[in-house]
N, C-alpha and C positions, 0 to 999 in steps of 0.2 A: 844154332841159330836166334832160342830162345834167350842164350846168354845176352848175344851181341844186342838182340831187340830189347832186353833189358837194360842195360848199359846207356842204349841210345835214349831209352825213355827215362832213365834216372839223372841223365846229361842232359835234356830237354827241361824237365821238372828243376834242376840247379840251377840252368840259365835264367828260366822264369821267376826261382823266386830271387836272383842276383839281380835282375833287373827291375823288379817290384822294389827291391831294399832299396836300390840304388836312386829309384824314381823317386822314394819318399823321402830318402836324405836331401835331394838337391831341391824336392819341393818346400822341405822347410826350410831350406837356407834362401831360395828364391822367391817365393811366393810371395805377394802381398809386399814385395820390394821393387824398388827403381833401380834399374840399372841404365847404362849409359853404351850403347854402341860405338866401338873403335871407327874414327873416320866422321861419327856424328852422323852414321848414313839415313839419310830420310827415305821414305818408302814404306808399303803397308805388307808385300809379303817377299821375305827376304830369304834367300838360299847360299850356304856358305861350304864348301868344298871339306875335304878330309885335313887339308889344313889351313883352315880358319880364313880361307881367300875367298871373298864373295863372287858368288856365279851369276847372282840374275838378282833382281828385282829392288837394288837401293841405288842410291847416287849420294856422295858425298856432301858433308853440310859441313859448314864453318865455326857452329859455335856448340857447346854440351848441349843445351837442351836439343836440339834437333834430332838427338840422338839418344833420348831419352826413351826408357820401354818400363812400364809400371807390367811388373809379373802378373797375371792371373791363373796361369794353369802351365804346366810343364808335363812330356810325355817323352819316356824313354822307351825305344823299339829297336830291333836289330838293325844295326848299320845308320840309325838317325836319332836326334834328339830336337826335340819340337817345344819350343817356348811361345805360350799366344798370351797378347795382354793388348794393353792402350797407349797411345801416344798421351801424356797427361798434360793438364794447363796448371800452371800454379792460381790461385788465389789467396794474394797476401792481406793481410790485416794491418794497416799503417798505425792502426790505434795499440796494439797488442803487438805487433812484429812478428805474430803468427801464419806459417804458411800450412795449406791446404791443397790438396788436389784435385781439380776437376776432372771426370771422365769425359771426355769427348764422343766416345762411340767412337772412337776413329781406331779400328784393330789393326793389330799388327802380329804378325805371324812369322818366327826365325826360327828357321829349319837347318840343323846343322849335322853335315853327312861325318859317320863315326869310321874310323879304320878298323878294319879286321884285326890285325896286326896286333894288337895291344889290348891288354885289359879294359873292359868297357868304363871302368870307373875312373881311370888313368885317364883315359883319353876324352871322356868328357868334361874331365874339369882342365883339363890341357888347352881345350879349345874352347870352352867358355871364357879362359882369360886371354886367348887369343881373338876373340869376338866381341868379346864385352871387356870395358876398364876393369883393372881390377879395384876392391875397395880402397886401396892405397892411394892409387892412381884417382879415383874418383873423391877423396877427400882433398887430394890436393889442390883440384879444382873449387874447394867449397869457398865459400865469402869470410873474409877474416872478421872478426867482430866490429872492427872500425867500417869497413864496407859493408856491413850488415846495417850497421847505425845511418853510414851515409843513405844509403839505400830507401830506408826507413823515411827519413826526412825530406828525401826527395817525392816517395809515392804519397804521403802526407801533402805535400804542395800540390804533388799531381790529381789526386783525391778531390781537392777544392778549388781548384781552379782552373780555367779553360787552357786546353794544350797550346801550346803556341811554342815549338822548339826553336832553340836560340835565345832562349829569356834566360837560361842557366849560366851565372859568370862567377868565376872567382878571382882572385888576386894572385892565386898562384899558378897559372896557365892550366893549359888543358887537363881534363881526370878522367877517368873512367869510373863505372858503375858497373857492380858486381851485382848480377839479377839471381833471385832463386834458382838453384842450379849450376852456377858458376858460369855462365855467359856472361860477356864485359864487353860495355862500349861505352864510346868516348859520348862524355854531354856534350853539345853544342854550344858553343862561344869562345874565345878564348883562343883563335887560330882554327876552331874547329866548325867548319861550315854545316848548317842545318841539313837534313837529308829535305827533297821537296816532293811531294806528292803530284804523281802524275795522272793518276787513274785512281778514284776511290769508287764506291759501292756503296749505297744507301744498307742498311739492315732489313730484312724481312722481320714485319711483326710477326710474333709468334701466333701461329693458328690456334685458336680455342681460347685466347686471352683476351678477355673482356679490354677494350680501351676504356682508358680512365681520361681524366680532363685534362689531366697534367702529362707534357711527354716525360718518357721514362730515360734514362740517362746513362751508360756504362763508361767506367775510365779504363782504360788497357795501358799498362808499360807492355816496351817493345823494345828491340832491335834493328834497326835497319841493317843489314848486313852491306858488304862492299860491293853488292852485284845488285841492291837497291829492293830484297826481299825482305818482309817483315817476320821476324824470328822472334824466339823468346818471347810468346807475348806472356802476360802477368794480368791477372785481374787487379787492381787498386783501387777500385771503388764498385759493387757488382750493384747488380738488380737482383732478380729472380733466376734463379737458374737458366729456364729458357732464354731470357733475354743475352745474359752472359753468354752462353754459346753461340745464340746468331750476331754478336756482338765480335766472336771471335771468327766466326765464318766470313763474315764481311769484310775486316782488316785483312785477314789471311790472302785474299784475295786483291787487296791495292798493291798498286806500281809506285815504286818511287824512285827519283834520281839520287842515289847515294849520298850523305855527307862525306865530306872530304877535311882532308889537312894537310896542309904543303903541297898542295895538289893532285895529293891520292887519295883515292875511296877507303874510307877505313868505317868498320863497325859502330854505328850512331843511336845512345839511347833516348827516345821520343817518348811521348805520352800522348794520346789520342782519347779525346770526347765523343763515342757513337750515340748518338740519339736515335731514340724511338718515339715516332710522330703519331700523338696521340689521334692528330685526323689525317 
């Protein structure tokens, strides 16, 4: 009995150390990095089974930005891998071409069940590749150098002129813009009919912020998807963070008639100016 108990304790200690070591390895690889969920799932509490299939908590999205997860913490325990983080929003500086991420305090938890008939290390890594895009797949979505340049030029215009979807035209027919994170949407014009805003909401003035004598505005680039939902929001001309957050919150609730091409609804890139009235 003593021998069996000793073996049991030794086995438990070994597995405990193994979990701790694997958690440390995975954390060093994933924490403070952005992952993209397969099927671009939206939702805040997603649960996946031992085969990497969604059990609950998510709905498929159309564009990569909808599935982005900025990883803040990772926990590995018997039978389960849990990833916690935020849904990030890019802030794009047209002057420098640099992108930073704005935390929205919109938390997300991804729980993945692990099979008991495989080594934990193998199972965890295999399921991560089933739940999230691999680095190679994520890189394949990235904007090319020319696409980055085109978005930057468009964002420069968006940041300094009032947003009027449909004003962008070219002589080469319809073209698409690649947003930071790899989402793509058509530019209105040249056969692409722009989206139409059906329902908009004014942003809430941030509580505790003194009202200035001048109005404050935030310009957002976004893609209206084929069902009329605002997605892939990017701040291209921001104010203080609290204004940016409230502008994003307001625009996310807007409703659109989607843009179309040849009679078919298509994701369409637009920019909108969100104004905070001083009075």
